[in-house]
C-alpha positions in Angstrom: 3.1 -23.4 5.8 1.9 -21.5 8.8 3.0 -18.1 9.8 2.3 -16.1 6.7 2.6 -12.3 7.0 0.2 -10.3 4.9 2.0 -7.2 3.9 -0.9 -5.2 2.4 -4.4 -4.8 3.7 -6.9 -2.0 4.2 -8.6 -2.9 7.5 -10.9 -0.2 9.0 -12.4 0.5 12.4 -15.9 -0.5 11.1 -17.6 -2.2 8.1 -19.2 1.2 7.3 -15.8 2.8 7.0 -14.6 -0.1 4.8 -17.5 0.2 2.4 -17.1 4.0 2.1 -13.4 3.5 1.2 -14.2 0.7 -1.3 -16.9 2.9 -2.9 -14.5 5.8 -3.2 -11.9 3.5 -4.8 -14.7 2.2 -7.2 -13.8 -1.3 -6.1 -16.7 -2.7 -4.0 -16.5 -6.2 -2.5 -18.2 -8.6 -0.1 -15.8 -8.2 2.8 -16.3 -6.1 6.0 -12.6 -5.3 6.3 -12.7 -5.2 10.1 -10.5 -6.7 12.9 -13.3 -8.9 14.0 -13.7 -10.4 10.5 -10.0 -10.7 9.8 -8.8 -12.5 13.0 -10.7 -15.8 12.5 -9.8 -15.8 8.8 -6.1 -15.3 9.8 -6.3 -18.1 12.4 -7.8 -20.5 9.9 -5.5 -19.6 7.0 -2.3 -19.6 9.1 -1.6 -15.9 8.9 0.5 -14.7 11.8 0.5 -11.0 11.1 -1.5 -8.6 8.9 -0.2 -5.2 8.0 -2.8 -2.4 8.0 -2.4 0.3 5.3 -4.5 3.1 6.7 -5.2 5.0 3.6 -8.1 7.3 3.0 -8.9 8.1 -0.6 -7.9 11.7 0.0 -7.7 13.1 -3.5 -11.0 11.4 -4.5 -12.8 12.5 -1.3 -11.6 16.1 -1.8 -13.0 16.2 -5.4 -16.2 14.6 -4.3 -16.7 17.0 -1.4 -15.9 20.0 -3.5 -18.5 18.8 -6.0 -21.1 18.2 -3.3 -20.7 21.7 -1.9 -21.0 23.2 -5.3 -24.2 21.3 -6.0 -25.7 22.6 -2.8 -25.1 26.1 -4.2 -22.2 27.1 -1.9 -18.7 28.2 -2.7 -16.5 25.2 -1.9 -13.9 26.0 0.8 -11.0 23.9 -0.4 -8.8 24.8 2.5 -11.4 23.7 5.1 -12.0 20.5 3.3 -8.3 19.7 3.2 -8.0 20.3 6.9 -10.9 17.9 7.5 -9.3 15.2 5.4 -5.9 15.7 7.1 -7.7 15.2 10.5 -9.4 12.0 9.1 -6.1 10.6 7.8 -4.4 11.3 11.1 -7.2 9.6 13.1 -7.1 6.5 10.9 -3.3 6.4 11.2 -3.6 6.6 15.0 -6.2 3.9 15.1 -4.1 1.5 13.0 -1.1 2.0 15.2 -3.2 1.4 18.3 -4.4 -1.9 16.9 -0.9 -3.0 16.2 -0.1 -2.5 19.9 -3.3 -4.1 21.1 -3.2 -7.5 19.5 0.2 -8.8 20.5 1.8 -8.8 17.0 -1.2 -10.1 15.0 -1.4 -6.7 13.3 1.1 -4.0 12.3 0.5 -0.7 10.6 1.9 1.9 8.2 1.4 5.7 8.1 -0.4 7.1 5.1 0.7 10.6 4.2 0.2 13.1 1.4 2.8 15.9 1.7 1.5 17.8 -1.3 -2.2 17.9 -0.2 -1.6 18.2 3.6 1.8 20.0 3.6 5.3 19.1 4.6 4.9 20.1 8.2 1.8 18.0 8.7 3.6 15.1 7.1 6.7 15.5 9.2 4.6 15.8 12.4 2.5 12.8 11.5 5.5 10.6 10.7 7.3 11.5 13.9 4.2 10.9 16.1 3.1 7.6 14.6 6.6 6.2 14.3 7.1 6.9 17.9 3.9 5.0 18.6 5.2 2.0 16.7 4.2 2.3 13.0 6.3 0.1 10.7 6.7 2.3 7.7 5.0 4.8 5.3 2.4 4.6 2.5 2.1 7.0 -0.4 0.2 7.1 -3.7 1.8 9.4 -6.3 -1.4 9.9 -8.3 -3.0 11.3 -5.1 -0.1 13.7 -4.5 -0.2 14.8 -8.2 3.5 15.0 -8.5 6.1 12.5 -9.6 8.0 10.6 -6.8 11.2 12.5 -7.3 9.5 15.9 -7.1 11.0 18.1 -4.3 7.6 18.2 -2.6 8.0 14.5 -1.8 11.5 14.9 -0.2 10.1 15.1 3.3 9.0 11.5 3.0 12.2 10.2 1.4 14.5 12.0 3.7 12.8 10.6 6.8 12.6 7.1 5.5 16.2 7.2 4.4 17.3 8.6 7.8 15.4 5.8 9.7 16.0 3.0 7.1 12.2 2.7 6.8 10.0 1.0 4.2 7.8 3.1 2.0 5.0 1.3 0.3 3.6 2.8 -2.9 1.0 2.0 -5.5 2.9 0.7 -8.5 1.2 0.3 -11.9 2.0 0.9 -15.5 -0.8 3.2 -16.3 -3.2 5.6 -14.5 -6.3 6.7 -16.4 -6.4 10.3 -17.6 -10.1 10.3 -16.4 -9.1 9.6 -12.8 -6.2 12.1 -12.9 -8.6 14.8 -14.3 -11.1 14.0 -11.5 -8.5 14.6 -8.8 -7.0 17.6 -10.4 -3.8 16.0 -11.7 -2.2 16.8 -15.0 -3.8 14.4 -17.5 -0.5 13.7 -19.2 0.8 12.1 -16.0 -0.6 8.7 -16.8 2.8 7.1 -15.8 2.8 8.8 -12.4 2.6 5.4 -10.5 5.0 3.6 -12.9 7.8 1.7 -11.2 10.4 3.4 -13.4 9.4 6.8 -11.9 11.0 5.7 -8.6 14.5 5.0 -9.9 15.7 8.5 -9.1 14.4 8.1 -5.6 16.1 4.7 -4.8 19.4 6.0 -6.2 19.3 9.2 -4.2 18.1 7.5 -0.9 19.8 4.1 -0.7 18.9 3.5 2.9 15.1 3.6 2.5 13.3 0.4 1.5 10.9 1.0 -1.4 8.1 -1.5 -1.8 6.4 -1.5 -5.2 2.9 -2.8 -4.6 1.1 -5.1 -7.0 4.3 -6.4 -8.6 4.3 -3.2 -10.7 1.1 -4.2 -12.4 1.5 -4.0 -16.1 5.1 -2.9 -15.7 6.6 -6.1 -14.3 9.7 -5.9 -16.4 10.6 -2.6 -14.8 10.0 -4.1 -11.3 12.4 -6.9 -12.3 14.9 -4.4 -13.6 14.8 -2.2 -10.5 14.9 -5.0 -8.0 17.9 -6.6 -9.8 19.7 -3.3 -9.9 19.0 -1.8 -6.5 19.2 -3.6 -3.2 16.6 -1.4 -1.6 13.8 -2.2 -4.0 11.1 -4.7 -3.0 7.6 -5.6 -4.3 4.4 -7.2 -3.0 2.0 -9.6 -4.6 -1.1 -7.7 -3.5 -4.1 -7.8 -5.8 -2.4 -10.2 -8.2 -2.6 -13.8 -7.0 -6.3 -14.1 -7.8 -5.3 -13.9 -11.5 -4.1 -17.5 -11.2 -6.4 -19.8 -13.1 -8.6 -17.1 -14.5 -9.4 -16.8 -18.2 -6.5 -14.8 -19.8 -4.8 -14.9 -16.4 -1.8 -16.7 -14.9 -1.0 -20.3 -15.1 0.1 -21.7 -11.7 3.7 -21.6 -12.7 3.6 -18.0 -13.9 3.8 -16.1 -10.6 6.5 -18.4 -9.3 8.6 -17.7 -12.4 8.0 -13.9 -12.0 9.0 -14.1 -8.4 12.3 -15.7 -9.3 13.0 -13.1 -12.0 12.4 -10.3 -9.5 14.3 -12.2 -6.8 12.8 -14.4 -4.2 14.4 -12.2 -1.5 12.5 -9.2 -2.8 8.9 -10.4 -3.0 6.4 -10.1 -0.1 3.2 -12.1 0.3 0.3 -9.7 0.4 -3.4 -9.8 -0.4 -5.1 -6.3 -0.4 -7.9 -7.5 1.7 -10.8 -6.5 1.8 -10.8 -6.1 -2.0 -9.8 -9.8 -2.1 -9.8 -12.8 0.3 -6.8 -13.3 2.5 -7.6 -17.0 2.8 -7.8 -17.4 -1.0 -4.4 -15.8 -1.4 -2.8 -18.2 1.1 -4.5 -21.1 -0.7 -3.1 -20.0 -4.0 0.4 -19.4 -2.5 0.4 -23.0 -1.2 -0.3 -24.3 -4.8 2.5 -22.3 -6.5 5.5 -24.5 -7.6 7.9 -23.0 -5.1 10.3 -24.7 -2.8 9.6 -24.7 0.9 12.5 -22.2 1.4 11.1 -19.9 -1.3 7.7 -20.0 0.2 9.0 -19.2 3.6 11.0 -16.2 2.2 8.0 -14.8 0.4 5.5 -15.8 3.0 7.1 -14.2 6.1 10.9 -13.8 6.0 11.0 -10.9 3.6 8.3 -9.1 5.6 10.6 -9.3 8.6 13.5 -7.9 6.6 11.4 -5.0 5.3 9.1 -4.1 8.2 10.8 -5.7 11.2 9.9 -8.7 13.3 8.3 -7.0 16.2 6.2 -4.0 15.4 
């Protein structure tokens, strides 16, 4: 089919910015992750719209910069470094929204926020400003905030999303390494901080928001199934998963199709996670899955429209 809508990418203003992000995430790859690279790939692969998730690796960057300043013999100024990171995140959010306006619907954007690191007022101001400019939703990573999703410090996000009936995209995996948590100053016992089940209290308390569990809840797919079957405001995306098809110890072609049906065809969004993986490869894999044409259309674009809106 033509008209896919890729619901999860990390496109940057430059290849240099992309490489810095990928290095911080310890996930290097061959792609530039720029608009200039993405557009011809989208045209060839039949991708109508790409959603930009403008995330900086804030907790990792803070830890790295604190360490760098200490190595230079200085006393790290944590407050100053946090202000710098907040400014960088805001600039990236603004750029992503400007791209969504510039390219006639080929791109859309979320707003990445961290209310614990940057504060509730910064988060509230950032959401209001970027949503007014046309952002389609919000992005969070619990492991970067250092608190569980239902913690009161996250309420500024949930309340705004619930009030506006917005989508919130979150990392969703079964296990976060204690080593990573220690590096970014998070309680090492919080290895389940990104687990899908940790969001149940949120989706019950805020039924008007649309929660998108990224990566099909990697390693905790049964909980993604359970939550999507129980709550009408729970969705998921296939980002960073479809390249497992055909790999040793990976999925057979029928496996993701069966998982999508167990979650609910109306709850799964096509997504790649470019530039960590290839958008074109993900479309090619989607075309090979044993799905009906109607199922492919729902996952490929229609669910995106339901969650993020047709015109953003």
